[in-house]
N, C-alpha and C positions, 0 to 999 in steps of 0.2 A: 360228333353229331349223329343222329339217328340215320341209318342207311336208307330207310324208306323215304325220309324227307329229302335226302340227297338225290335219290333217283327221281322223285317227283320234281325237285328243283331243276335237275338236268333236263327233264322232259319239257318243262315250261320255259327254261332258258333257250332250248333249241326251238321251241314253238315261237318264241319272240323273234329269233333270227329268221325263221321261216317266213314270218309275217313281214319282216324287214326286207326280205328278198322277194316279196310279192308272190309267194307261193299260195295257191288256192286249192280247194277241193281235197281230193284224196292225198295229194302230196303234202299238204299241211300236216295232217296227222301222222303219216308214215315217216316223214323226215324227222319230226320231233320224237317219234317212237324210237328211231335209230339212235338219237342222242341219249335218251333215257336208258335204252338197253346197253349202249356202249359204256355208260357210267356204271351200270349194274355189273357188267363183266369186269370192269376195273375193280370194283369193290369186292366181288366174289374172288377174283384172282389174288387179291391181297391176303386172303386167308391161307393160301398155300404157296404163294410166290413172295419171297422176302424183298426183292429189289423193285423199286418203283418203276424203273425203266422197262422191266419185263411186264409189269402190270399194264403200262401204257401200250406196249407192243401187243399184248393179248387183246386189249380193248380195241385197238386200231385194226388188228387182224379181223376180229369179229365184225367191226364196222365195214371193212372192205367187202367181206363176204355178204353181209346184210345188204349193202348198197347194190351189189351185183344182182342178188336175188330179187330185190324190190324193183330194180330197173327193168329186169326181164319181165316181172309180173305186171308192172304198170306201163310198160313200153315207153319209158322215159330215160334220160341220161343218168348214169350212176353218180355223176358229180352232184346232182341235187341232194342225194342222200348222204354223200360224203361230206360236203361242205357244212350242211346243217348238223349232221350227226357228230362232227368233229368238235363243235363248239364247247361241249363240256370238258373235253380232253385238253384244251389249250392251257398251257402252264401260266395262267395269269398271275398267280401269287408269286411265282419265282421271278417273273418279269418285273412285277411291282417292287419287290424287295431288292432286286438287282439295281433298279434305278434309284430307289431310296438310299441304298448304301453308296451309290456313286455320288449322289448329291451331298451326303454326309461325309464324304471322303474316307469311307471305310472300304478300302480297296480289296482287302482280303475277302470280306463277305460279298463284295460286289462280284469278284471273280468266282466265288463258290456258287452264288445264285445264278450267275450268267452261265456257268458250266451246267448247272442243273437244268436250266431252260433249254440249252442247246441239246443236251442228252435226251430230254423229254421230247423235243421236237423231232430229233432223229429217230427215236423209238416209234413215234407215231407214223412218221414217213415210212420207216422200214416195215411196220406192220401192214400198212395199206398197200405198199408195193408187193410184199410177200403174198397178201391175199389176192391181189390182181393177177399175179403170176400163177398162183395155184388155180385160180378160177379159169384162166385161159388154157392151162394145161389140161384141166379136167374137161373143159368144153371141146378142145381139139380131140381128145381121146374119145369123147362121146360122138363127135361128128364122124370119126373114122369108122365107127361100128355100124 
């Protein structure tokens, strides 16, 4: 699929969840922008990172930094930007095919898709945690000066 269409779809998918979470005003656009940009980072990193879990890590790391920057700029919690921006990264296809294979009693593919979903979720969580730790270390070093 065309990467531009994917990025636009990620933006509007995030926008839909932002509306679902009753976000209004400046938060509506900037949270959806985080989702579109995180998917953009995922696609760009795919051109030089061969493993999908590292792509998800890079996108989640970017999203963590983006959420901290935007939270500071708009004086709002970073979780607003994290939750909405994470929507395009959620491994929905892996979860769907995992359950489909479980119902069809294809347990080998069930295990493979389940492992893929767990690895993807772990990569996303690791990327966000790493970004938050880096942000706090940088912030502490700047406060000392």
